C-alpha positions, 0 to 999 in steps of 0.5 A: 451447456457448461458443465459444473467444475469444483472450484479449488479451496481458498489458498489457506497458506496465504490467508493464514499469512495475511491473518498473522500480519493482521494479528500482529499489528493489532498487537503492535498498534496497541503497544505502539500507541498506548502512551500516546493514546493515554496523553492524548484521549485518556484511554490506552487502547483508543487508536486499537479500538478505532483499528478494531472497527476498521478491521471489521469493516475491512473484513466485510468488504474483503468477504463481500469482494471474495464471493463476487465474480472479479471479472465483473470489474472490468465493466466497472473500471473506467467508472471508478477510475473517474470517480476516484480522480474526481475524490483525489481532485475533491480533496484539494478543494478548501473547506471539502478536503480535510486538513491534517498535519499540513497535508489535505488528504482525507474526505468525510466527517468528523471520525467518518474519513478515508484516504482516496489516495489509498483506494487510488491504488487498488483502482489504478490496479483494476484499471490497468488490468482490464486495459492491459487484458484488452490491448494484449500485444498492443502494449508493445506499442509506445503510443498505443500501448503504454503512453495512455496507461502511463498518462492515466497513472501520471495524472492520478500521482499529480493529485496524489502529490498536490496533497502532498503525499509523494510516497503515495504517489511513487507507489502508484508509479512503482506498481504501474510500472511492474504491471506494464513490464509484466504485460510485455511492455518494451524496456527502452519505452519504460525507460523513456516515460523515466527518463521524461518523468525524473527530472520533473520529479526531481525539480519538485523534490528540489524546490520543496523544502520539505521533501528536500530535507527528506533526502538530505536526512536520507543521506546524512540523517546524523548531520542534523538528529534534532531536525532533518535527520530526527525521524530516521535517527529515532527509528534507528536507535529503536531498532538497535535497541532491540538487538536479536530478540528485542527488550520485550513486548511493551517495553519500548523507550522510542514510543514515549514520544521519541518517535513520531508516527510510532503507530503508524508510519514508523511501527516497524521500528518499535517492532524492532526495538521490542521483538528485535531482528527475530520480529522484523524477519517473521514479518519479512517472511509473512510478506514473502510467502504471500508473494510467493503464493499470490503470484502462484495464483496469478500464474494459474488464473483463468483469464488475462484480467484475472491474471494482470489483477492478480500481479497488480494487488500483489505488487501494490501491497508487496512494493508498499511494505518493502518501501515502508521497511526501507524508510524505517531502516534508513535505506530509503528516502522518508516517504509517508507509507503505511506498512499494509495490515500492521500500521494503524490506519482504516483506508489502508486495512480495507484496501489492503484486505480488499486486494488480498480477496480479489487475489484469493477469488482469482485463485479460486475461480480457477478452473471455473468456466468463463462467462462467454463459454458455451 
């Protein structure tokens, strides 16, 4: 008979860091979107209200995730993966996927829409965690270890690229690569996969005028500041205007139709303008605190699946955060990825909070008996 063991309390430092990021997000979504919301919907709080509604959904999903036994996810991982691949394919079907802004990334009707590509990031993490836990030392094999998982990742990434969404596809690859590396995959095998895939990725970028324009804008945004480099130039102007402590909350000039995607992908630029370097530093610090506490939880996990799941969820969030901040500061080519917990976007918020709930769940399970314990 298994002796009952008291579970540790949730990591309050990690939870507090995420709560702070969400709170900052709500404030900045209202500030960054108010002018656009008034012009488009005659309601300054239009986007804030939608984000609060999504936050209620995300908090509910996170609480349910926190309460379940995370080990049960191993059983449904293959089915979830298959369902997600089908959803990614359905997005590309005419009159099924929702087309907006020249991209087909959504499924749903009216206001009830979601992005399968956002869900795909978390589903891939769960699937890889399950597979890596099962493979054990076989991950050092190219044919039986790395290649099958790289193939699944590549398939999902290609479906996302077709939407087109090169940014999310790259996040899938970065997250998977991190998990494979941590699992003990040989660097030479990972390097071989990168060497094989890179020419095709470069060819895709080079033959797509829109993507190639983004690369040119990254190299020299001031060469064409009114067209190809417009996003980056306006973002840099916002950051530069903010200085050390910002122009004041709510007093951004760039949000008045100068900076596109001010409340979504480029919200960090508005934060930098209104709160300065100090505000951006706080956000970076909160993500660093989250990453540190999450990795502590991963290292103390009860089982290999919990370890890989916590590592994958952490990598998914942290890599996306720093890619977004890199784009805003012109340190990374423009990719359409939101800043986790802060950018406007319902599916992203739900996925990110569920990932955090999984990490906290794994932390609380430390010391509890495994299902097969006698």
